[in-house]
PDB file with one MODEL, atoms N, CA, C and O in Angstrom:
MODEL        1
ATOM      1  N   UNK A   1     -19.039 238.261 188.115  1.00  0.00           N
ATOM      2  CA  UNK A   1     -17.700 237.645 189.176  1.00  0.00           C
ATOM      3  C   UNK A   1     -18.379 236.486 190.256  1.00  0.00           C
ATOM      4  O   UNK A   1     -19.313 236.586 191.051  1.00  0.00           O
ATOM      5  N   UNK A   2     -17.420 235.277 189.890  1.00  0.00           N
ATOM      6  CA  UNK A   2     -17.730 234.445 190.841  1.00  0.00           C
ATOM      7  C   UNK A   2     -16.755 233.444 191.336  1.00  0.00           C
ATOM      8  O   UNK A   2     -15.747 233.209 190.668  1.00  0.00           O
ATOM      9  N   UNK A   3     -16.975 232.857 192.422  1.00  0.00           N
ATOM     10  CA  UNK A   3     -16.232 232.424 193.130  1.00  0.00           C
ATOM     11  C   UNK A   3     -15.343 231.204 191.926  1.00  0.00           C
ATOM     12  O   UNK A   3     -15.996 230.592 191.080  1.00  0.00           O
ATOM     13  N   UNK A   4     -13.932 231.047 192.060  1.00  0.00           N
ATOM     14  CA  UNK A   4     -12.969 230.196 191.516  1.00  0.00           C
ATOM     15  C   UNK A   4     -12.885 228.847 192.320  1.00  0.00           C
ATOM     16  O   UNK A   4     -12.854 228.832 193.550  1.00  0.00           O
ATOM     17  N   UNK A   5     -12.839 227.310 191.263  1.00  0.00           N
ATOM     18  CA  UNK A   5     -12.720 226.351 191.787  1.00  0.00           C
ATOM     19  C   UNK A   5     -11.912 226.852 193.360  1.00  0.00           C
ATOM     20  O   UNK A   5     -12.586 226.862 194.390  1.00  0.00           O
ATOM     21  N   UNK A   6     -10.467 227.236 193.379  1.00  0.00           N
ATOM     22  CA  UNK A   6      -9.779 227.712 193.914  1.00  0.00           C
ATOM     23  C   UNK A   6      -9.961 228.595 195.040  1.00  0.00           C
ATOM     24  O   UNK A   6      -9.152 228.454 195.958  1.00  0.00           O
ATOM     25  N   UNK A   7     -10.996 229.619 195.183  1.00  0.00           N
ATOM     26  CA  UNK A   7     -11.682 230.332 195.837  1.00  0.00           C
ATOM     27  C   UNK A   7     -12.410 229.452 196.663  1.00  0.00           C
ATOM     28  O   UNK A   7     -12.296 229.748 197.852  1.00  0.00           O
ATOM     29  N   UNK A   8     -12.995 228.644 196.475  1.00  0.00           N
ATOM     30  CA  UNK A   8     -14.296 227.547 196.768  1.00  0.00           C
ATOM     31  C   UNK A   8     -13.831 226.871 198.323  1.00  0.00           C
ATOM     32  O   UNK A   8     -14.320 226.915 199.452  1.00  0.00           O
ATOM     33  N   UNK A   9     -12.236 226.032 197.517  1.00  0.00           N
ATOM     34  CA  UNK A   9     -11.083 225.512 197.767  1.00  0.00           C
ATOM     35  C   UNK A   9     -10.672 226.075 199.396  1.00  0.00           C
ATOM     36  O   UNK A   9     -10.720 225.470 200.468  1.00  0.00           O
ATOM     37  N   UNK A  10     -10.297 227.347 199.105  1.00  0.00           N
ATOM     38  CA  UNK A  10      -9.530 228.081 200.079  1.00  0.00           C
ATOM     39  C   UNK A  10     -10.675 228.220 201.542  1.00  0.00           C
ATOM     40  O   UNK A  10     -10.294 227.754 202.616  1.00  0.00           O
ATOM     41  N   UNK A  11     -12.308 229.016 201.412  1.00  0.00           N
ATOM     42  CA  UNK A  11     -12.967 228.692 201.836  1.00  0.00           C
ATOM     43  C   UNK A  11     -13.409 227.463 202.605  1.00  0.00           C
ATOM     44  O   UNK A  11     -13.862 227.585 203.743  1.00  0.00           O
ATOM     45  N   UNK A  12     -13.272 226.100 201.925  1.00  0.00           N
ATOM     46  CA  UNK A  12     -13.028 225.193 202.343  1.00  0.00           C
ATOM     47  C   UNK A  12     -12.392 224.977 203.610  1.00  0.00           C
ATOM     48  O   UNK A  12     -13.006 224.595 204.606  1.00  0.00           O
ATOM     49  N   UNK A  13     -10.852 225.283 203.566  1.00  0.00           N
ATOM     50  CA  UNK A  13      -9.896 225.006 204.511  1.00  0.00           C
ATOM     51  C   UNK A  13     -10.213 225.963 205.862  1.00  0.00           C
ATOM     52  O   UNK A  13     -10.196 225.775 207.078  1.00  0.00           O
ATOM     53  N   UNK A  14     -10.526 227.146 204.928  1.00  0.00           N
ATOM     54  CA  UNK A  14     -11.127 228.243 206.548  1.00  0.00           C
ATOM     55  C   UNK A  14     -12.249 227.642 207.427  1.00  0.00           C
ATOM     56  O   UNK A  14     -12.163 227.674 208.654  1.00  0.00           O
ATOM     57  N   UNK A  15     -13.044 227.227 206.939  1.00  0.00           N
ATOM     58  CA  UNK A  15     -14.318 226.564 207.746  1.00  0.00           C
ATOM     59  C   UNK A  15     -13.572 225.189 208.645  1.00  0.00           C
ATOM     60  O   UNK A  15     -14.261 224.556 209.445  1.00  0.00           O
ATOM     61  N   UNK A  16     -12.425 224.913 208.454  1.00  0.00           N
ATOM     62  CA  UNK A  16     -11.663 223.662 209.471  1.00  0.00           C
ATOM     63  C   UNK A  16     -11.476 224.255 210.355  1.00  0.00           C
ATOM     64  O   UNK A  16     -11.718 223.730 211.442  1.00  0.00           O
ATOM     65  N   UNK A  17     -11.091 225.273 210.324  1.00  0.00           N
ATOM     66  CA  UNK A  17     -10.434 226.027 211.824  1.00  0.00           C
ATOM     67  C   UNK A  17     -11.360 226.553 212.861  1.00  0.00           C
ATOM     68  O   UNK A  17     -12.342 227.218 212.533  1.00  0.00           O
ATOM     69  N   UNK A  18     -11.027 226.225 214.357  1.00  0.00           N
ATOM     70  CA  UNK A  18     -11.662 226.135 215.315  1.00  0.00           C
ATOM     71  C   UNK A  18     -11.747 227.486 215.740  1.00  0.00           C
ATOM     72  O   UNK A  18     -10.758 227.521 216.473  1.00  0.00           O
ATOM     73  N   UNK A  19     -12.217 228.565 215.788  1.00  0.00           N
ATOM     74  CA  UNK A  19     -12.187 230.020 216.135  1.00  0.00           C
ATOM     75  C   UNK A  19     -12.147 230.283 217.268  1.00  0.00           C
ATOM     76  O   UNK A  19     -11.692 231.379 217.596  1.00  0.00           O
ATOM     77  N   UNK A  20     -12.691 229.209 218.416  1.00  0.00           N
ATOM     78  CA  UNK A  20     -12.932 229.223 219.420  1.00  0.00           C
ATOM     79  C   UNK A  20     -11.778 229.094 220.070  1.00  0.00           C
ATOM     80  O   UNK A  20     -11.972 229.241 221.277  1.00  0.00           O
ATOM     81  N   UNK A  21     -10.219 228.802 219.706  1.00  0.00           N
ATOM     82  CA  UNK A  21      -8.961 228.194 220.331  1.00  0.00           C
ATOM     83  C   UNK A  21      -7.955 228.528 219.447  1.00  0.00           C
ATOM     84  O   UNK A  21      -7.495 227.737 218.623  1.00  0.00           O
ATOM     85  N   UNK A  22      -7.579 229.731 219.596  1.00  0.00           N
ATOM     86  CA  UNK A  22      -6.177 229.806 218.639  1.00  0.00           C
ATOM     87  C   UNK A  22      -4.912 229.377 218.585  1.00  0.00           C
ATOM     88  O   UNK A  22      -4.000 229.672 217.813  1.00  0.00           O
ATOM     89  N   UNK A  23      -4.978 228.452 219.735  1.00  0.00           N
ATOM     90  CA  UNK A  23      -3.862 227.603 220.097  1.00  0.00           C
ATOM     91  C   UNK A  23      -4.137 226.191 218.987  1.00  0.00           C
ATOM     92  O   UNK A  23      -3.109 225.595 218.664  1.00  0.00           O
ATOM     93  N   UNK A  24      -5.195 225.771 218.533  1.00  0.00           N
ATOM     94  CA  UNK A  24      -5.377 224.860 217.599  1.00  0.00           C
ATOM     95  C   UNK A  24      -5.370 224.943 216.373  1.00  0.00           C
ATOM     96  O   UNK A  24      -6.338 225.436 215.795  1.00  0.00           O
ATOM     97  N   UNK A  25      -4.244 224.466 215.668  1.00  0.00           N
ATOM     98  CA  UNK A  25      -3.990 224.969 214.186  1.00  0.00           C
ATOM     99  C   UNK A  25      -4.869 222.917 213.260  1.00  0.00           C
ATOM    100  O   UNK A  25      -5.466 221.983 213.796  1.00  0.00           O
ATOM    101  N   UNK A  26      -4.564 223.099 212.233  1.00  0.00           N
ATOM    102  CA  UNK A  26      -4.696 221.999 211.249  1.00  0.00           C
ATOM    103  C   UNK A  26      -3.610 221.540 210.546  1.00  0.00           C
ATOM    104  O   UNK A  26      -2.573 222.189 210.407  1.00  0.00           O
ATOM    105  N   UNK A  27      -3.869 220.116 209.964  1.00  0.00           N
ATOM    106  CA  UNK A  27      -2.715 219.287 209.317  1.00  0.00           C
ATOM    107  C   UNK A  27      -3.641 219.064 208.214  1.00  0.00           C
ATOM    108  O   UNK A  27      -4.797 218.734 208.477  1.00  0.00           O
ATOM    109  N   UNK A  28      -3.255 219.210 206.995  1.00  0.00           N
ATOM    110  CA  UNK A  28      -3.896 218.696 205.742  1.00  0.00           C
ATOM    111  C   UNK A  28      -3.111 217.646 205.124  1.00  0.00           C
ATOM    112  O   UNK A  28      -2.173 218.050 204.437  1.00  0.00           O
ATOM    113  N   UNK A  29      -3.242 216.648 205.190  1.00  0.00           N
ATOM    114  CA  UNK A  29      -2.556 215.515 204.775  1.00  0.00           C
ATOM    115  C   UNK A  29      -2.751 215.318 203.330  1.00  0.00           C
ATOM    116  O   UNK A  29      -3.724 215.571 202.619  1.00  0.00           O
ATOM    117  N   UNK A  30      -1.230 214.642 202.970  1.00  0.00           N
ATOM    118  CA  UNK A  30      -1.297 214.562 201.441  1.00  0.00           C
ATOM    119  C   UNK A  30      -2.183 213.219 201.346  1.00  0.00           C
ATOM    120  O   UNK A  30      -1.536 212.338 200.780  1.00  0.00           O
ATOM    121  N   UNK A  31      -3.428 212.815 201.717  1.00  0.00           N
ATOM    122  CA  UNK A  31      -4.323 211.902 201.181  1.00  0.00           C
ATOM    123  C   UNK A  31      -5.283 212.560 201.235  1.00  0.00           C
ATOM    124  O   UNK A  31      -6.297 211.908 200.986  1.00  0.00           O
ATOM    125  N   UNK A  32      -5.526 214.045 201.548  1.00  0.00           N
ATOM    126  CA  UNK A  32      -6.648 214.975 200.974  1.00  0.00           C
ATOM    127  C   UNK A  32      -7.008 214.974 199.684  1.00  0.00           C
ATOM    128  O   UNK A  32      -6.618 214.158 198.848  1.00  0.00           O
ATOM    129  N   UNK A  33      -7.823 215.966 199.481  1.00  0.00           N
ATOM    130  CA  UNK A  33      -8.541 216.273 198.183  1.00  0.00           C
ATOM    131  C   UNK A  33      -7.446 216.938 197.289  1.00  0.00           C
ATOM    132  O   UNK A  33      -7.124 217.979 197.862  1.00  0.00           O
ATOM    133  N   UNK A  34      -6.940 216.833 196.469  1.00  0.00           N
ATOM    134  CA  UNK A  34      -6.265 217.319 195.684  1.00  0.00           C
ATOM    135  C   UNK A  34      -6.347 218.893 195.692  1.00  0.00           C
ATOM    136  O   UNK A  34      -5.310 219.549 195.592  1.00  0.00           O
ATOM    137  N   UNK A  35      -7.918 219.667 195.843  1.00  0.00           N
ATOM    138  CA  UNK A  35      -8.675 220.858 195.856  1.00  0.00           C
ATOM    139  C   UNK A  35      -8.139 221.241 197.301  1.00  0.00           C
ATOM    140  O   UNK A  35      -7.477 222.279 197.275  1.00  0.00           O
ATOM    141  N   UNK A  36      -8.255 220.694 198.482  1.00  0.00           N
ATOM    142  CA  UNK A  36      -8.042 220.931 199.566  1.00  0.00           C
ATOM    143  C   UNK A  36      -6.350 221.645 199.719  1.00  0.00           C
ATOM    144  O   UNK A  36      -5.968 222.790 199.960  1.00  0.00           O
ATOM    145  N   UNK A  37      -5.629 220.365 199.453  1.00  0.00           N
ATOM    146  CA  UNK A  37      -4.124 220.338 199.571  1.00  0.00           C
ATOM    147  C   UNK A  37      -3.595 221.762 198.624  1.00  0.00           C
ATOM    148  O   UNK A  37      -2.553 222.370 198.870  1.00  0.00           O
ATOM    149  N   UNK A  38      -4.462 222.084 197.623  1.00  0.00           N
ATOM    150  CA  UNK A  38      -4.200 223.680 196.331  1.00  0.00           C
ATOM    151  C   UNK A  38      -4.739 224.369 197.848  1.00  0.00           C
ATOM    152  O   UNK A  38      -3.974 224.916 198.642  1.00  0.00           O
ATOM    153  N   UNK A  39      -5.806 224.253 197.993  1.00  0.00           N
ATOM    154  CA  UNK A  39      -6.944 225.446 198.928  1.00  0.00           C
ATOM    155  C   UNK A  39      -5.763 225.709 200.128  1.00  0.00           C
ATOM    156  O   UNK A  39      -5.420 226.887 200.222  1.00  0.00           O
ATOM    157  N   UNK A  40      -5.277 225.007 200.808  1.00  0.00           N
ATOM    158  CA  UNK A  40      -4.406 225.633 201.587  1.00  0.00           C
ATOM    159  C   UNK A  40      -3.128 226.161 201.241  1.00  0.00           C
ATOM    160  O   UNK A  40      -2.708 227.250 201.632  1.00  0.00           O
ATOM    161  N   UNK A  41      -2.526 225.374 200.506  1.00  0.00           N
ATOM    162  CA  UNK A  41      -1.479 226.114 199.995  1.00  0.00           C
ATOM    163  C   UNK A  41      -1.628 227.587 199.370  1.00  0.00           C
ATOM    164  O   UNK A  41      -0.984 228.582 199.701  1.00  0.00           O
ATOM    165  N   UNK A  42      -2.625 227.493 198.390  1.00  0.00           N
ATOM    166  CA  UNK A  42      -2.536 229.127 198.081  1.00  0.00           C
ATOM    167  C   UNK A  42      -2.934 229.836 199.794  1.00  0.00           C
ATOM    168  O   UNK A  42      -2.147 230.771 199.947  1.00  0.00           O
ATOM    169  N   UNK A  43      -3.567 229.742 200.670  1.00  0.00           N
ATOM    170  CA  UNK A  43      -3.884 230.380 201.669  1.00  0.00           C
ATOM    171  C   UNK A  43      -2.369 230.828 202.374  1.00  0.00           C
ATOM    172  O   UNK A  43      -2.061 231.924 202.842  1.00  0.00           O
ATOM    173  N   UNK A  44      -1.687 229.790 202.292  1.00  0.00           N
ATOM    174  CA  UNK A  44      -0.207 229.733 202.822  1.00  0.00           C
ATOM    175  C   UNK A  44       0.653 231.151 202.288  1.00  0.00           C
ATOM    176  O   UNK A  44       1.231 232.075 202.860  1.00  0.00           O
ATOM    177  N   UNK A  45       0.373 230.740 200.775  1.00  0.00           N
ATOM    178  CA  UNK A  45       0.887 231.647 199.696  1.00  0.00           C
ATOM    179  C   UNK A  45       0.715 233.090 199.811  1.00  0.00           C
ATOM    180  O   UNK A  45       1.553 233.938 199.503  1.00  0.00           O
ATOM    181  N   UNK A  46      -0.659 233.323 200.369  1.00  0.00           N
ATOM    182  CA  UNK A  46      -1.382 234.689 200.288  1.00  0.00           C
ATOM    183  C   UNK A  46      -1.461 235.150 201.990  1.00  0.00           C
ATOM    184  O   UNK A  46      -2.122 236.069 202.476  1.00  0.00           O
ATOM    185  N   UNK A  47      -0.622 234.251 202.632  1.00  0.00           N
ATOM    186  CA  UNK A  47      -0.654 234.927 204.128  1.00  0.00           C
ATOM    187  C   UNK A  47      -1.670 234.676 205.108  1.00  0.00           C
ATOM    188  O   UNK A  47      -1.488 235.353 206.120  1.00  0.00           O
ATOM    189  N   UNK A  48      -2.628 233.970 205.150  1.00  0.00           N
ATOM    190  CA  UNK A  48      -3.444 233.635 205.822  1.00  0.00           C
ATOM    191  C   UNK A  48      -3.244 232.201 206.824  1.00  0.00           C
ATOM    192  O   UNK A  48      -3.681 232.035 207.963  1.00  0.00           O
ATOM    193  N   UNK A  49      -2.722 231.590 206.284  1.00  0.00           N
ATOM    194  CA  UNK A  49      -2.198 230.482 207.484  1.00  0.00           C
ATOM    195  C   UNK A  49      -0.574 230.361 207.538  1.00  0.00           C
ATOM    196  O   UNK A  49       0.023 230.801 206.555  1.00  0.00           O
ATOM    197  N   UNK A  50      -0.007 229.949 208.322  1.00  0.00           N
ATOM    198  CA  UNK A  50       1.323 229.332 208.661  1.00  0.00           C
ATOM    199  C   UNK A  50       1.946 228.654 207.933  1.00  0.00           C
ATOM    200  O   UNK A  50       2.880 229.139 207.295  1.00  0.00           O
ATOM    201  N   UNK A  51       1.580 227.271 207.824  1.00  0.00           N
ATOM    202  CA  UNK A  51       2.558 226.368 206.521  1.00  0.00           C
ATOM    203  C   UNK A  51       1.421 226.145 205.428  1.00  0.00           C
ATOM    204  O   UNK A  51       0.258 226.544 205.496  1.00  0.00           O
ATOM    205  N   UNK A  52       1.925 225.532 204.570  1.00  0.00           N
ATOM    206  CA  UNK A  52       1.457 225.333 203.137  1.00  0.00           C
ATOM    207  C   UNK A  52       0.273 224.030 203.128  1.00  0.00           C
ATOM    208  O   UNK A  52      -0.303 223.599 202.129  1.00  0.00           O
ATOM    209  N   UNK A  53       0.108 223.551 204.573  1.00  0.00           N
ATOM    210  CA  UNK A  53      -0.111 222.226 204.423  1.00  0.00           C
ATOM    211  C   UNK A  53      -0.987 222.351 206.169  1.00  0.00           C
ATOM    212  O   UNK A  53      -1.198 221.434 206.963  1.00  0.00           O
ATOM    213  N   UNK A  54      -1.290 223.649 206.282  1.00  0.00           N
ATOM    214  CA  UNK A  54      -2.137 224.068 207.811  1.00  0.00           C
ATOM    215  C   UNK A  54      -1.789 225.025 208.680  1.00  0.00           C
ATOM    216  O   UNK A  54      -1.853 226.241 208.499  1.00  0.00           O
ATOM    217  N   UNK A  55      -1.466 224.521 209.506  1.00  0.00           N
ATOM    218  CA  UNK A  55      -0.553 224.681 210.519  1.00  0.00           C
ATOM    219  C   UNK A  55      -1.669 226.242 211.188  1.00  0.00           C
ATOM    220  O   UNK A  55      -2.872 225.984 211.224  1.00  0.00           O
ATOM    221  N   UNK A  56      -1.386 227.250 211.515  1.00  0.00           N
ATOM    222  CA  UNK A  56      -2.164 228.189 212.496  1.00  0.00           C
ATOM    223  C   UNK A  56      -2.679 229.552 211.513  1.00  0.00           C
ATOM    224  O   UNK A  56      -1.876 230.127 210.778  1.00  0.00           O
ATOM    225  N   UNK A  57      -3.894 229.900 211.602  1.00  0.00           N
ATOM    226  CA  UNK A  57      -4.501 231.159 211.135  1.00  0.00           C
ATOM    227  C   UNK A  57      -2.946 232.174 211.328  1.00  0.00           C
ATOM    228  O   UNK A  57      -1.892 231.829 211.863  1.00  0.00           O
ATOM    229  N   UNK A  58      -3.188 233.083 210.881  1.00  0.00           N
ATOM    230  CA  UNK A  58      -2.361 234.510 210.804  1.00  0.00           C
ATOM    231  C   UNK A  58      -3.598 235.507 211.374  1.00  0.00           C
ATOM    232  O   UNK A  58      -4.789 235.215 211.478  1.00  0.00           O
ATOM    233  N   UNK A  59      -3.015 236.619 211.668  1.00  0.00           N
ATOM    234  CA  UNK A  59      -4.026 237.536 211.973  1.00  0.00           C
ATOM    235  C   UNK A  59      -5.303 237.534 210.932  1.00  0.00           C
ATOM    236  O   UNK A  59      -6.480 237.303 211.211  1.00  0.00           O
ATOM    237  N   UNK A  60      -4.808 237.814 209.822  1.00  0.00           N
ATOM    238  CA  UNK A  60      -5.131 237.525 208.557  1.00  0.00           C
ATOM    239  C   UNK A  60      -6.346 236.976 208.399  1.00  0.00           C
ATOM    240  O   UNK A  60      -7.455 237.506 208.323  1.00  0.00           O
ATOM    241  N   UNK A  61      -5.922 235.561 208.346  1.00  0.00           N
ATOM    242  CA  UNK A  61      -6.377 234.344 208.348  1.00  0.00           C
ATOM    243  C   UNK A  61      -7.410 234.133 209.391  1.00  0.00           C
ATOM    244  O   UNK A  61      -8.408 233.423 209.260  1.00  0.00           O
ATOM    245  N   UNK A  62      -7.065 234.837 210.471  1.00  0.00           N
ATOM    246  CA  UNK A  62      -8.519 234.505 211.700  1.00  0.00           C
ATOM    247  C   UNK A  62      -9.118 235.542 211.098  1.00  0.00           C
ATOM    248  O   UNK A  62     -10.302 235.208 211.113  1.00  0.00           O
ATOM    249  N   UNK A  63      -9.038 236.750 210.498  1.00  0.00           N
ATOM    250  CA  UNK A  63     -10.107 237.458 210.178  1.00  0.00           C
ATOM    251  C   UNK A  63     -10.871 236.942 209.359  1.00  0.00           C
ATOM    252  O   UNK A  63     -12.040 236.901 209.740  1.00  0.00           O
ATOM    253  N   UNK A  64     -10.623 236.440 208.164  1.00  0.00           N
ATOM    254  CA  UNK A  64     -10.836 235.567 206.952  1.00  0.00           C
ATOM    255  C   UNK A  64     -11.625 234.589 207.622  1.00  0.00           C
ATOM    256  O   UNK A  64     -12.854 234.644 207.594  1.00  0.00           O
ATOM    257  N   UNK A  65     -11.211 234.000 208.019  1.00  0.00           N
ATOM    258  CA  UNK A  65     -11.860 232.685 209.155  1.00  0.00           C
ATOM    259  C   UNK A  65     -13.278 232.763 209.297  1.00  0.00           C
ATOM    260  O   UNK A  65     -14.096 231.933 208.900  1.00  0.00           O
ATOM    261  N   UNK A  66     -13.588 234.282 210.148  1.00  0.00           N
ATOM    262  CA  UNK A  66     -14.608 235.101 211.425  1.00  0.00           C
ATOM    263  C   UNK A  66     -15.696 234.753 210.273  1.00  0.00           C
ATOM    264  O   UNK A  66     -16.625 233.946 210.304  1.00  0.00           O
ATOM    265  N   UNK A  67     -15.037 236.118 208.684  1.00  0.00           N
ATOM    266  CA  UNK A  67     -16.122 236.292 207.685  1.00  0.00           C
ATOM    267  C   UNK A  67     -16.594 235.074 207.214  1.00  0.00           C
ATOM    268  O   UNK A  67     -17.770 234.724 207.316  1.00  0.00           O
ATOM    269  N   UNK A  68     -15.510 234.272 206.586  1.00  0.00           N
ATOM    270  CA  UNK A  68     -16.092 232.661 206.031  1.00  0.00           C
ATOM    271  C   UNK A  68     -17.155 231.752 206.933  1.00  0.00           C
ATOM    272  O   UNK A  68     -18.039 231.049 206.444  1.00  0.00           O
ATOM    273  N   UNK A  69     -16.926 231.886 208.125  1.00  0.00           N
ATOM    274  CA  UNK A  69     -17.614 231.160 208.960  1.00  0.00           C
ATOM    275  C   UNK A  69     -19.278 231.784 209.207  1.00  0.00           C
ATOM    276  O   UNK A  69     -20.414 231.309 209.219  1.00  0.00           O
ATOM    277  N   UNK A  70     -18.555 233.301 209.409  1.00  0.00           N
ATOM    278  CA  UNK A  70     -20.432 233.962 209.589  1.00  0.00           C
ATOM    279  C   UNK A  70     -21.206 234.175 208.628  1.00  0.00           C
ATOM    280  O   UNK A  70     -22.399 234.432 208.789  1.00  0.00           O
ATOM    281  N   UNK A  71     -20.566 234.089 207.365  1.00  0.00           N
ATOM    282  CA  UNK A  71     -21.517 233.850 205.876  1.00  0.00           C
ATOM    283  C   UNK A  71     -21.794 232.380 205.714  1.00  0.00           C
ATOM    284  O   UNK A  71     -22.651 231.963 204.934  1.00  0.00           O
ATOM    285  N   UNK A  72     -21.126 231.688 206.390  1.00  0.00           N
ATOM    286  CA  UNK A  72     -22.160 229.710 205.962  1.00  0.00           C
ATOM    287  C   UNK A  72     -23.030 229.856 207.000  1.00  0.00           C
ATOM    288  O   UNK A  72     -24.075 229.247 206.772  1.00  0.00           O
ATOM    289  N   UNK A  73     -23.014 230.587 208.362  1.00  0.00           N
ATOM    290  CA  UNK A  73     -23.974 230.647 209.201  1.00  0.00           C
ATOM    291  C   UNK A  73     -25.185 231.315 208.547  1.00  0.00           C
ATOM    292  O   UNK A  73     -26.338 230.901 208.426  1.00  0.00           O
ATOM    293  N   UNK A  74     -24.648 232.397 208.180  1.00  0.00           N
ATOM    294  CA  UNK A  74     -25.990 233.124 207.637  1.00  0.00           C
ATOM    295  C   UNK A  74     -26.738 232.215 206.319  1.00  0.00           C
ATOM    296  O   UNK A  74     -27.894 231.792 206.298  1.00  0.00           O
ATOM    297  N   UNK A  75     -25.978 232.112 205.554  1.00  0.00           N
ATOM    298  CA  UNK A  75     -26.463 231.475 204.381  1.00  0.00           C
ATOM    299  C   UNK A  75     -27.352 230.181 204.648  1.00  0.00           C
ATOM    300  O   UNK A  75     -28.336 229.910 203.961  1.00  0.00           O
ATOM    301  N   UNK A  76     -26.843 229.304 205.860  1.00  0.00           N
ATOM    302  CA  UNK A  76     -27.556 228.684 206.049  1.00  0.00           C
ATOM    303  C   UNK A  76     -28.432 228.749 207.064  1.00  0.00           C
ATOM    304  O   UNK A  76     -28.621 227.596 207.452  1.00  0.00           O
ATOM    305  N   UNK A  77     -29.057 229.513 207.684  1.00  0.00           N
ATOM    306  CA  UNK A  77     -29.741 229.956 208.951  1.00  0.00           C
ATOM    307  C   UNK A  77     -30.990 229.204 208.899  1.00  0.00           C
ATOM    308  O   UNK A  77     -31.514 228.685 209.885  1.00  0.00           O
ATOM    309  N   UNK A  78     -31.555 229.160 207.421  1.00  0.00           N
ATOM    310  CA  UNK A  78     -33.065 229.102 207.349  1.00  0.00           C
ATOM    311  C   UNK A  78     -32.730 227.805 206.000  1.00  0.00           C
ATOM    312  O   UNK A  78     -33.191 228.181 204.922  1.00  0.00           O
ATOM    313  N   UNK A  79     -32.257 226.864 205.956  1.00  0.00           N
ATOM    314  CA  UNK A  79     -32.055 226.225 205.177  1.00  0.00           C
ATOM    315  C   UNK A  79     -33.129 224.602 205.477  1.00  0.00           C
ATOM    316  O   UNK A  79     -33.457 223.666 204.748  1.00  0.00           O
ATOM    317  N   UNK A  80     -33.418 225.007 207.123  1.00  0.00           N
ATOM    318  CA  UNK A  80     -34.622 223.976 206.508  1.00  0.00           C
ATOM    319  C   UNK A  80     -36.356 223.841 206.388  1.00  0.00           C
ATOM    320  O   UNK A  80     -37.197 222.946 206.480  1.00  0.00           O
ATOM    321  N   UNK A  81     -36.315 225.463 206.095  1.00  0.00           N
ATOM    322  CA  UNK A  81     -37.586 226.211 205.803  1.00  0.00           C
ATOM    323  C   UNK A  81     -38.156 225.521 204.272  1.00  0.00           C
ATOM    324  O   UNK A  81     -39.196 225.933 203.758  1.00  0.00           O
TER     325      UNK A  81
ENDMDL
END
């Protein structure tokens, strides 16, 4: 099983959120990469974010973003070795 291009785009959107501030959302502009726009729309349709162009994380989205950002940190912890 492999990540799809859309999965990767969704993960990239989840990486944009600042988890230390739940009052801070994001805005995906019309000029963003098409994959990022599609990733945000997909996350919205799945209930992870509040708007098709970003907005705020839902409870589910916050949990997903925590896992996404933690995995990124773990995978890159020893990248300079």
